[in-house]
Biotite code that builds the C-alpha atoms (Angstrom):
import biotite.structure as struc

atoms = struc.array([
    struc.Atom([13.076, -120.662, 31.387], chain_id="A", res_id=1, res_name="MET", atom_name="CA", element="C"),
    struc.Atom([10.281, -120.951, 33.981], chain_id="A", res_id=2, res_name="ARG", atom_name="CA", element="C"),
    struc.Atom([6.837, -122.208, 32.927], chain_id="A", res_id=3, res_name="ASP", atom_name="CA", element="C"),
    struc.Atom([4.452, -121.186, 35.665], chain_id="A", res_id=4, res_name="ASN", atom_name="CA", element="C"),
    struc.Atom([1.619, -123.220, 34.056], chain_id="A", res_id=5, res_name="GLY", atom_name="CA", element="C"),
    struc.Atom([3.732, -126.363, 34.208], chain_id="A", res_id=6, res_name="PHE", atom_name="CA", element="C"),
    struc.Atom([4.685, -125.682, 37.877], chain_id="A", res_id=7, res_name="LEU", atom_name="CA", element="C"),
    struc.Atom([0.966, -125.213, 38.706], chain_id="A", res_id=8, res_name="LYS", atom_name="CA", element="C"),
    struc.Atom([0.004, -128.455, 37.039], chain_id="A", res_id=9, res_name="ARG", atom_name="CA", element="C"),
    struc.Atom([2.815, -130.353, 38.743], chain_id="A", res_id=10, res_name="PHE", atom_name="CA", element="C"),
    struc.Atom([1.635, -129.028, 42.089], chain_id="A", res_id=11, res_name="GLY", atom_name="CA", element="C"),
    struc.Atom([-1.987, -129.958, 41.356], chain_id="A", res_id=12, res_name="GLU", atom_name="CA", element="C"),
    struc.Atom([-0.880, -133.478, 40.505], chain_id="A", res_id=13, res_name="ASN", atom_name="CA", element="C"),
    struc.Atom([1.149, -133.705, 43.637], chain_id="A", res_id=14, res_name="LEU", atom_name="CA", element="C"),
    struc.Atom([-1.772, -132.682, 45.683], chain_id="A", res_id=15, res_name="ARG", atom_name="CA", element="C"),
    struc.Atom([-4.027, -135.168, 43.883], chain_id="A", res_id=16, res_name="ARG", atom_name="CA", element="C"),
    struc.Atom([-1.597, -138.018, 44.615], chain_id="A", res_id=17, res_name="LEU", atom_name="CA", element="C"),
    struc.Atom([-1.162, -136.957, 48.252], chain_id="A", res_id=18, res_name="ARG", atom_name="CA", element="C"),
    struc.Atom([-4.877, -136.857, 48.788], chain_id="A", res_id=19, res_name="GLU", atom_name="CA", element="C"),
    struc.Atom([-5.258, -140.278, 47.080], chain_id="A", res_id=20, res_name="LEU", atom_name="CA", element="C"),
    struc.Atom([-2.806, -141.654, 49.572], chain_id="A", res_id=21, res_name="LYS", atom_name="CA", element="C"),
    struc.Atom([-4.779, -140.027, 52.383], chain_id="A", res_id=22, res_name="GLY", atom_name="CA", element="C"),
    struc.Atom([-1.853, -137.869, 53.606], chain_id="A", res_id=23, res_name="LEU", atom_name="CA", element="C"),
    struc.Atom([-1.868, -134.317, 54.990], chain_id="A", res_id=24, res_name="SER", atom_name="CA", element="C"),
    struc.Atom([0.785, -131.855, 53.807], chain_id="A", res_id=25, res_name="GLN", atom_name="CA", element="C"),
    struc.Atom([2.393, -132.274, 57.242], chain_id="A", res_id=26, res_name="GLU", atom_name="CA", element="C"),
    struc.Atom([2.621, -136.052, 56.886], chain_id="A", res_id=27, res_name="GLU", atom_name="CA", element="C"),
    struc.Atom([4.109, -135.718, 53.447], chain_id="A", res_id=28, res_name="LEU", atom_name="CA", element="C"),
    struc.Atom([6.772, -133.208, 54.335], chain_id="A", res_id=29, res_name="TYR", atom_name="CA", element="C"),
    struc.Atom([7.686, -135.257, 57.358], chain_id="A", res_id=30, res_name="PHE", atom_name="CA", element="C"),
    struc.Atom([8.020, -138.478, 55.330], chain_id="A", res_id=31, res_name="ARG", atom_name="CA", element="C"),
    struc.Atom([9.988, -136.620, 52.566], chain_id="A", res_id=32, res_name="ALA", atom_name="CA", element="C"),
    struc.Atom([12.188, -134.826, 55.144], chain_id="A", res_id=33, res_name="ASN", atom_name="CA", element="C"),
    struc.Atom([11.274, -131.424, 53.709], chain_id="A", res_id=34, res_name="LEU", atom_name="CA", element="C"),
    struc.Atom([10.835, -128.071, 55.367], chain_id="A", res_id=35, res_name="SER", atom_name="CA", element="C"),
    struc.Atom([7.362, -127.221, 56.794], chain_id="A", res_id=36, res_name="LYS", atom_name="CA", element="C"),
    struc.Atom([6.110, -124.906, 54.031], chain_id="A", res_id=37, res_name="ASN", atom_name="CA", element="C"),
    struc.Atom([7.829, -126.638, 51.096], chain_id="A", res_id=38, res_name="GLN", atom_name="CA", element="C"),
    struc.Atom([5.015, -129.011, 50.109], chain_id="A", res_id=39, res_name="VAL", atom_name="CA", element="C"),
    struc.Atom([2.421, -126.271, 50.135], chain_id="A", res_id=40, res_name="GLY", atom_name="CA", element="C"),
    struc.Atom([4.652, -124.051, 48.064], chain_id="A", res_id=41, res_name="ASN", atom_name="CA", element="C"),
    struc.Atom([5.215, -126.799, 45.501], chain_id="A", res_id=42, res_name="ILE", atom_name="CA", element="C"),
    struc.Atom([1.416, -127.677, 45.479], chain_id="A", res_id=43, res_name="GLU", atom_name="CA", element="C"),
    struc.Atom([0.539, -124.093, 44.630], chain_id="A", res_id=44, res_name="ARG", atom_name="CA", element="C"),
    struc.Atom([3.140, -123.898, 41.906], chain_id="A", res_id=45, res_name="GLY", atom_name="CA", element="C"),
    struc.Atom([5.111, -121.264, 43.681], chain_id="A", res_id=46, res_name="GLU", atom_name="CA", element="C"),
    struc.Atom([8.489, -122.871, 43.430], chain_id="A", res_id=47, res_name="VAL", atom_name="CA", element="C"),
    struc.Atom([10.465, -124.784, 40.764], chain_id="A", res_id=48, res_name="ASN", atom_name="CA", element="C"),
    struc.Atom([11.383, -127.804, 42.798], chain_id="A", res_id=49, res_name="THR", atom_name="CA", element="C"),
    struc.Atom([14.598, -129.796, 42.285], chain_id="A", res_id=50, res_name="THR", atom_name="CA", element="C"),
    struc.Atom([14.770, -133.348, 40.949], chain_id="A", res_id=51, res_name="ILE", atom_name="CA", element="C"),
    struc.Atom([16.089, -134.474, 44.353], chain_id="A", res_id=52, res_name="SER", atom_name="CA", element="C"),
    struc.Atom([12.959, -133.013, 46.028], chain_id="A", res_id=53, res_name="THR", atom_name="CA", element="C"),
    struc.Atom([10.673, -134.539, 43.418], chain_id="A", res_id=54, res_name="ALA", atom_name="CA", element="C"),
    struc.Atom([12.347, -137.902, 44.090], chain_id="A", res_id=55, res_name="TYR", atom_name="CA", element="C"),
    struc.Atom([11.910, -137.591, 47.820], chain_id="A", res_id=56, res_name="ALA", atom_name="CA", element="C"),
    struc.Atom([8.194, -136.803, 47.344], chain_id="A", res_id=57, res_name="LEU", atom_name="CA", element="C"),
    struc.Atom([7.693, -139.777, 45.051], chain_id="A", res_id=58, res_name="SER", atom_name="CA", element="C"),
    struc.Atom([9.338, -142.031, 47.683], chain_id="A", res_id=59, res_name="GLN", atom_name="CA", element="C"),
    struc.Atom([7.304, -140.580, 50.480], chain_id="A", res_id=60, res_name="ALA", atom_name="CA", element="C"),
    struc.Atom([4.116, -141.064, 48.357], chain_id="A", res_id=61, res_name="LEU", atom_name="CA", element="C"),
    struc.Atom([5.154, -144.600, 47.430], chain_id="A", res_id=62, res_name="GLY", atom_name="CA", element="C"),
    struc.Atom([4.908, -143.862, 43.660], chain_id="A", res_id=63, res_name="VAL", atom_name="CA", element="C"),
    struc.Atom([7.470, -143.966, 40.877], chain_id="A", res_id=64, res_name="GLU", atom_name="CA", element="C"),
    struc.Atom([9.041, -140.549, 40.017], chain_id="A", res_id=65, res_name="LEU", atom_name="CA", element="C"),
    struc.Atom([7.397, -140.365, 36.558], chain_id="A", res_id=66, res_name="PRO", atom_name="CA", element="C"),
    struc.Atom([3.989, -140.604, 38.238], chain_id="A", res_id=67, res_name="GLU", atom_name="CA", element="C"),
    struc.Atom([4.491, -136.999, 39.489], chain_id="A", res_id=68, res_name="LEU", atom_name="CA", element="C"),
    struc.Atom([4.773, -135.778, 35.898], chain_id="A", res_id=69, res_name="PHE", atom_name="CA", element="C"),
    struc.Atom([1.716, -137.582, 34.556], chain_id="A", res_id=70, res_name="LYS", atom_name="CA", element="C"),
    struc.Atom([-0.720, -134.747, 34.001], chain_id="A", res_id=71, res_name="PHE", atom_name="CA", element="C"),
    struc.Atom([-2.247, -132.810, 31.182], chain_id="A", res_id=72, res_name="GLU", atom_name="CA", element="C"),
])
């Protein structure tokens, strides 16, 4: 079951954390070894990312994985 609202909130939180770290989308996808458009698609809530990708993003941001899921 796909919850588009959840995906949107996850993406918004990812963007918030990325901006707090002072990273561009390009810097983040490079650090996380992701494809060029993947970060933008996730931030817009357009894709249901995998746990492996979420982990790569958390490592690239220097935060614990659960931090990506701390949103209301």
